C-alpha positions in Angstrom: 38.4 156.4 73.1 38.2 155.1 69.5 38.8 151.4 68.9 42.3 150.1 68.9 43.4 149.4 65.3 45.1 146.0 65.6 47.1 144.2 63.0 47.3 140.4 63.2 50.5 139.8 61.4 50.9 136.4 59.7 54.5 135.6 60.4 55.3 133.0 57.8 55.1 133.1 54.0 56.2 129.6 53.1 54.1 127.3 50.9 51.7 125.1 52.9 52.2 127.2 56.0 50.2 126.5 59.2 50.1 130.2 60.1 46.8 130.9 58.4 45.0 128.7 61.0 46.1 130.5 64.2 45.9 133.9 62.4 42.3 133.4 61.4 41.5 131.9 64.8 42.9 134.8 66.8 41.3 137.3 64.3 37.9 135.8 64.9 38.3 136.0 68.7 39.7 139.5 68.6 37.0 140.9 66.4 34.4 139.9 69.0 36.0 142.5 71.3 34.2 145.9 71.1 37.5 147.6 71.9 39.3 146.3 68.8 39.3 147.0 65.1 41.3 144.1 63.7 42.8 143.3 60.3 44.9 140.4 59.0 48.2 141.5 57.6 49.9 138.9 55.4 53.6 139.3 54.9 53.0 137.7 51.4 51.4 141.0 50.5 54.6 142.9 51.4 57.4 141.1 49.5 60.2 142.9 51.3 63.8 142.3 50.1 66.3 141.0 52.6 67.2 144.2 54.5 70.1 146.0 52.9 69.3 149.7 53.2 72.3 151.9 53.7 70.5 153.5 56.7 68.5 152.0 59.5 64.8 152.9 59.5 65.5 154.5 62.9 67.6 157.2 61.1 66.0 157.6 57.7 63.4 156.5 55.2 63.8 153.4 53.1 64.1 154.0 49.4 62.2 150.8 48.7 58.6 151.2 47.7 57.4 148.0 49.4 59.1 149.1 52.6 57.5 152.5 52.4 54.1 150.8 52.0 54.9 148.5 55.0 55.9 151.4 57.2 52.8 153.2 56.3 50.6 150.2 57.3 52.5 149.7 60.6 52.2 153.4 61.4 48.4 153.3 61.0 48.0 150.6 63.7 47.7 150.8 67.5 49.1 147.4 68.3 50.1 144.0 66.9 49.4 140.3 67.4 52.1 138.2 65.7 51.8 134.5 64.7 55.1 133.0 65.4 56.4 129.8 63.9 59.7 128.4 65.3 62.5 127.6 62.9 65.7 126.3 64.5 64.8 127.8 67.9 64.0 131.2 66.5 61.4 133.2 64.6 61.0 133.0 60.8 63.5 135.1 58.9 60.7 136.8 57.0 59.1 138.1 60.2 62.4 139.3 61.6 63.1 141.1 58.3 59.7 142.8 58.4 60.4 144.0 62.0 63.7 145.4 60.8 62.1 147.4 58.0 60.4 149.9 60.4 61.3 151.6 63.6 59.4 154.6 64.9 56.2 153.1 63.4 56.4 150.3 66.0 57.2 152.6 69.0 55.0 152.7 72.1 52.5 150.1 70.9 51.6 146.7 72.5 52.8 143.4 71.0 51.2 140.0 71.6 52.2 136.6 70.2 50.6 133.3 69.1 53.3 130.7 68.9 53.1 127.2 67.5 55.2 124.2 66.9 57.0 121.5 69.0 57.3 123.8 72.1 54.5 126.1 71.1 56.9 128.5 69.5 58.2 129.5 72.9 61.8 130.1 71.8 60.7 132.1 68.8 58.4 134.2 71.0 61.1 134.8 73.5 63.4 136.2 70.8 60.6 138.3 69.3 60.0 139.8 72.8 63.6 141.1 72.8 63.2 142.5 69.3 59.9 144.2 70.3 61.6 145.8 73.3 64.4 147.2 71.1 61.8 148.6 68.7 60.2 150.3 71.7 57.0 148.1 71.7 55.5 146.8 74.9 55.3 143.0 74.6 52.7 141.8 77.0 53.2 139.0 79.5 50.6 136.5 78.2 51.0 134.7 74.9 49.3 131.7 73.3 51.4 128.6 72.7 50.0 125.9 70.5 51.9 122.8 71.5 52.7 119.9 69.2 49.7 117.7 70.2 47.2 120.5 69.4 49.2 121.5 66.3 49.1 118.0 65.0 45.4 117.5 65.8 44.6 120.6 63.7 47.0 119.6 60.9 45.3 116.2 60.7 41.8 117.8 60.6 40.8 116.1 63.9 40.0 119.4 65.6 40.0 123.2 65.0 41.7 125.7 67.3 38.3 127.2 68.2 37.3 123.8 69.6 40.1 123.7 72.2 38.9 125.3 75.4 42.3 125.7 76.9 43.6 127.7 73.9 40.5 129.9 73.8 40.9 130.6 77.5 44.6 131.5 77.0 43.8 133.7 74.0 41.1 135.6 75.8 43.4 136.3 78.7 46.0 137.5 76.3 43.5 139.8 74.6 42.4 141.2 78.0 46.0 142.3 78.6 46.5 143.5 75.1 43.5 145.8 75.3 44.6 147.2 78.7 48.1 148.0 77.3 46.7 149.2 74.0 44.4 151.7 75.7 47.1 152.9 78.1 49.7 153.4 75.3 47.3 155.0 72.9 46.3 157.6 75.6 50.0 158.2 76.3 50.9 158.7 72.6 48.0 161.1 72.3 49.2 163.1 75.3 52.7 163.2 74.0 51.5 164.5 70.7 49.5 167.2 72.4 52.5 168.2 74.5 54.7 168.4 71.4 52.1 170.6 69.6 51.8 172.9 72.5 55.5 173.4 72.9 
């Protein structure tokens, strides 16, 4: 089986964001895996308007050129790892908006999460898992949660994420699960395509 094309989606676009640090850290860990072909996907490169299409992406294409480019990128990938900041007990609006701008492109692919903040982004990740299920993704059980003490140590320049053994262990466990699900779902998608072509 070919490598799993994996998008690491930077889930914040604000000035001075922390998201670049966990995104680069999980990217570096993921690219060490022979099973994965990873790329960083920055939502800043896809300046999607606030969703206002007359039709849901589940029922028709978006007329917006940026949305079409976003959908094409998502469609090209086999799975996703999201960085998840927590704003007011939920995910960032820009990440939720990006999720809403595609539908079939997300279907039957694994989703993993790297949360950060006061509670490690747990409440944001919990909501994103529900969104992922509705979009017919398979959110895996393991996630990484960068709690406030580690977050602050990195922010102050005292440590890097790669120097924190507990986070590396958690991330590698998450990647193990992600690869298992990625392989299983890629094989299932291929089988479904073959069945449809034979019908």
